[in-house]
SETOR-229705 format. One record per residue (C-alpha): x, y negated, z negated. Coordinates in steps of 0.02 Angstrom, whole numbers, padded with zeros to 5 digits, always signed. Example, Ala and Ser with C-alpha at 12.3 -4.5 7.8 and 13.67 -1.06 7.14 Angstrom:
<sites>
        x        y        z
   +00615   +00225   -00390
   +00684   +00053   -00357
</sites>
This chain:
<sites>
        x        y        z
   -01338   +00320   +02106
   -01405   +00146   +02072
   -01277   +00016   +02124
   -01288   -00173   +02105
   -01177   -00318   +02157
   -01217   -00450   +02028
   -01144   -00604   +02112
   -01083   -00672   +02279
   -00905   -00621   +02323
   -00862   -00754   +02452
   -00915   -00666   +02612
   -01075   -00680   +02716
   -01226   -00577   +02669
   -01211   -00489   +02837
   -01042   -00420   +02786
   -01112   -00361   +02619
   -01250   -00269   +02711
   -01126   -00188   +02830
   -01013   -00132   +02687
   -01162   -00064   +02590
   -01236   +00027   +02739
   -01144   +00188   +02701
   -01204   +00186   +02521
   -01384   +00180   +02576
   -01355   +00315   +02706
   -01288   +00427   +02567
   -01451   +00402   +02472
   -01390   +00277   +02343
   -01489   +00120   +02301
   -01401   -00047   +02324
   -01455   -00215   +02254
   -01368   -00379   +02295
   -01389   -00539   +02195
   -01339   -00692   +02296
   -01336   -00809   +02146
   -01210   -00815   +02006
   -01262   -00818   +01823
   -01171   -00827   +01658
   -01331   -00806   +01558
   -01310   -00647   +01456
   -01493   -00600   +01458
   -01499   -00618   +01647
   -01342   -00513   +01665
   -01421   -00379   +01556
   -01578   -00385   +01662
   -01479   -00367   +01823
   -01378   -00223   +01747
   -01526   -00124   +01683
   -01532   +00050   +01758
   -01377   +00024   +01864
   -01243   +00158   +01861
   -01115   +00060   +01960
   -01098   -00127   +01933
   -00998   -00237   +02051
   -00939   -00410   +01998
   -00803   -00536   +02043
   -00735   -00660   +01916
   -00899   -00687   +01826
   -00881   -00650   +01639
   -00953   -00479   +01596
   -00927   -00468   +01408
   -00939   -00326   +01284
   -01119   -00370   +01238
   -01177   -00346   +01418
   -01077   -00186   +01441
   -01153   -00111   +01283
   -01327   -00157   +01344
   -01301   -00072   +01512
   -01355   +00102   +01458
   -01334   +00185   +01628
   -01166   +00107   +01672
   -01030   +00228   +01728
   -00915   +00123   +01837
   -00874   -00063   +01845
   -00799   -00125   +02008
   -00712   -00293   +01988
   -00675   -00398   +02142
   -00526   -00479   +02060
   -00348   -00433   +02010
   -00362   -00480   +01827
   -00495   -00398   +01719
   -00476   -00504   +01563
   -00652   -00574   +01592
   -00725   -00399   +01569
   -00777   -00319   +01405
   -00642   -00187   +01411
   -00666   -00133   +01231
   -00848   -00090   +01263
   -00803   -00005   +01427
   -00680   +00105   +01333
   -00809   +00145   +01199
   -00937   +00197   +01330
   -00815   +00286   +01445
   -00847   +00162   +01587
   -00716   +00166   +01723
   -00651   -00006   +01774
   -00574   -00031   +01947
   -00499   -00192   +02013
   -00449   -00260   +02183
   -00261   -00264   +02160
   -00170   -00336   +02309
   -00309   -00436   +02389
   -00236   -00606   +02342
   -00049   -00572   +02356
   -00029   -00682   +02509
   -00150   -00819   +02456
   -00076   -00842   +02282
   +00106   -00834   +02336
   +00074   -00961   +02475
   -00015   -01076   +02352
   +00135   -01069   +02235
   +00250   -01122   +02377
   +00129   -01258   +02432
   +00112   -01328   +02256
   +00300   -01323   +02230
   +00333   -01420   +02390
   +00194   -01543   +02349
   +00265   -01571   +02175
   +00447   -01589   +02228
   +00405   -01702   +02376
   +00268   -01804   +02289
   +00145   -01765   +02428
   -00011   -01815   +02331
   +00071   -01980   +02284
   +00134   -02005   +02462
   -00041   -01988   +02531
   -00108   -02116   +02407
   +00038   -02232   +02444
   +00006   -02235   +02631
   -00179   -02267   +02605
   -00135   -02414   +02492
   -00012   -02487   +02620
   +00139   -02436   +02518
   +00314   -02381   +02569
   +00434   -02239   +02532
   +00514   -02334   +02388
   +00536   -02221   +02236
   +00480   -02064   +02328
   +00645   -01975   +02353
   +00604   -01790   +02341
   +00696   -01630   +02297
   +00730   -01476   +02405
   +00696   -01295   +02359
   +00850   -01235   +02452
   +00998   -01205   +02338
   +00894   -01206   +02179
   +00870   -01065   +02054
   +00691   -01002   +02045
   +00632   -00901   +01896
   +00489   -00779   +01921
   +00405   -00726   +01759
   +00319   -00562   +01797
   +00380   -00483   +01959
   +00237   -00372   +02012
   +00161   -00378   +02186
   +00119   -00564   +02186
   +00276   -00614   +02092
   +00385   -00516   +02213
   +00301   -00589   +02367
   +00322   -00763   +02293
   +00505   -00727   +02259
   +00533   -00674   +02440
   +00454   -00835   +02503
   +00567   -00938   +02390
   +00716   -00840   +02457
   +00663   -00888   +02633
   +00686   -01070   +02579
   +00864   -01031   +02527
   +00835   -01020   +02340
   +00921   -00902   +02219
   +00789   -00801   +02127
   +00797   -00723   +01955
   +00656   -00629   +01870
   +00602   -00559   +01704
   +00475   -00420   +01686
   +00428   -00278   +01571
   +00481   -00150   +01701
   +00624   -00169   +01825
   +00589   -00112   +02004
   +00721   -00051   +02125
   +00642   -00141   +02274
   +00658   -00305   +02180
   +00843   -00274   +02146
   +00870   -00219   +02327
   +00802   -00387   +02382
   +00943   -00476   +02290
   +00838   -00531   +02142
   +00926   -00520   +01974
   +00832   -00470   +01818
   +00871   -00578   +01667
   +00795   -00608   +01495
   +00654   -00733   +01477
   +00770   -00845   +01376
   +00902   -00846   +01513
   +00771   -00875   +01648
   +00697   -01025   +01558
   +00868   -01104   +01531
   +00937   -01072   +01706
   +00791   -01105   +01822
   +00753   -01263   +01918
   +00582   -01196   +01968
   +00483   -01076   +01857
   +00332   -00982   +01922
   +00220   -00878   +01810
   +00147   -00712   +01871
   +00098   -00608   +01720
   -00076   -00543   +01678
   -00170   -00614   +01531
   -00175   -00489   +01389
   -00137   -00475   +01204
   +00050   -00469   +01238
   +00059   -00617   +01357
   -00068   -00738   +01285
   +00023   -00894   +01229
   +00193   -00826   +01283
   +00242   -00995   +01356
   +00228   -01113   +01209
   +00320   -01264   +01142
   +00476   -01162   +01099
   +00488   -01088   +01274
   +00455   -01254   +01361
   +00592   -01334   +01255
   +00718   -01213   +01334
   +00681   -01275   +01510
   +00792   -01399   +01599
   +00734   -01581   +01596
   +00739   -01570   +01786
   +00636   -01409   +01794
   +00461   -01392   +01866
   +00336   -01262   +01806
   +00205   -01178   +01915
   +00058   -01076   +01849
   -00057   -00988   +01971
   -00076   -00836   +01857
   -00185   -00858   +01701
   -00214   -01012   +01594
   -00211   -00935   +01418
   -00032   -00875   +01445
   +00024   -01055   +01424
   +00000   -01178   +01281
   -00062   -01317   +01395
   -00065   -01445   +01254
   +00120   -01415   +01224
   +00150   -01421   +01411
   +00063   -01590   +01425
   +00164   -01658   +01279
   +00327   -01602   +01361
   +00278   -01683   +01525
   +00233   -01847   +01442
   +00399   -01849   +01347
   +00497   -01812   +01506
   +00560   -01649   +01430
   +00526   -01565   +01598
   +00507   -01646   +01768
   +00336   -01585   +01823
   +00204   -01450   +01828
   +00083   -01381   +01956
   -00063   -01291   +01876
   -00205   -01194   +01956
   -00271   -01105   +01801
   -00320   -01166   +01629
   -00381   -01093   +01465
   -00557   -01127   +01528
   -00635   -01133   +01701
   -00656   -01306   +01781
   -00739   -01427   +01765
   -00619   -01479   +01627
   -00674   -01598   +01489
   -00616   -01777   +01507
   -00497   -01761   +01358
   -00409   -01604   +01423
   -00222   -01639   +01393
   -00157   -01595   +01566
   -00277   -01719   +01647
   -00176   -01857   +01567
   -00002   -01784   +01582
   +00134   -01860   +01691
   +00198   -01781   +01851
   +00062   -01649   +01868
   -00025   -01572   +02016
   -00189   -01487   +01966
   -00303   -01376   +02070
   -00469   -01298   +02014
   -00423   -01112   +02012
   -00414   -01091   +02201
   -00249   -00997   +02226
   -00343   -00835   +02266
   -00473   -00924   +02372
   -00441   -00903   +02558
   -00556   -00836   +02693
   -00438   -00691   +02724
   -00424   -00646   +02540
   -00613   -00646   +02517
   -00632   -00522   +02660
   -00492   -00412   +02590
   -00565   -00407   +02415
   -00742   -00369   +02478
   -00675   -00220   +02575
   -00569   -00161   +02428
   -00713   -00175   +02305
   -00829   -00073   +02415
   -00689   +00050   +02453
   -00669   +00073   +02264
   -00854   +00116   +02249
   -00847   +00240   +02392
   -00689   +00318   +02317
   -00774   +00337   +02148
   -00924   +00420   +02228
   -00807   +00542   +02316
   -00728   +00587   +02151
   -00564   +00506   +02204
   -00562   +00342   +02104
   -00439   +00207   +02159
   -00368   +00050   +02077
   -00417   +00114   +01905
   -00376   -00007   +01764
   -00447   +00101   +01625
</sites>
């Protein structure tokens, strides 16, 4: 088969060559593009004649999928696949496989780091010291003893919950499906409404799809405690970030730490959260650790090998 990796996936070229060695030994062709492109015509060109396409988080829309006449399998080096033209894949019978699990540790650790930074004003503290300031007005808040609400308790949400428990927090969760291992860990399932009203710290961990897009809007934010902080390292479009910014500026909630937005950074100068009070913003890096990049590269290639064996893994559709 003709196989192409259309963009870099965060590991050295030497590792790509090592992972692809078995493909070549089996008689398959393998092409690697070491530059990223969002140009649709260039994506179509790179996809031409390829039966297996490998990407990461680069958009691969319906138009490109429909133009890839030979495409049979799309391997996505990411957990979410909302950047992929799934409708066209379904029309053409293209199998889509993701890299579920590669970023569980990196994202859950980022949530904890952002929470601590937000509650202890670490970004402000750093600036204060550099400007010869003091600790005045920088009394922080502890995680221990607080109620943490996890919205979406899949693999990442559950790992995040366990880390919060290690800090001494009580954790509640809401999810479409209840899991026995979550209950066994002492995590109580509650409704979204109850979670929003009861939680001191709220962390979002749902995928972005038709059901979840915009699920945290002005009405949901209004249910949160004035002392609550909100963390989003999941997907930007799940949250109405304009409503979130307005709530922060009114003091309706105490703070927010956001890694994902309804567009990829760089953000325009007038983006509401850039001017909101008590925010900690990062440029979509929660998944981005050296260890996670190695894990996802291995999983993505493993998915290709599994497909070629007739034993597909991590199938999304």
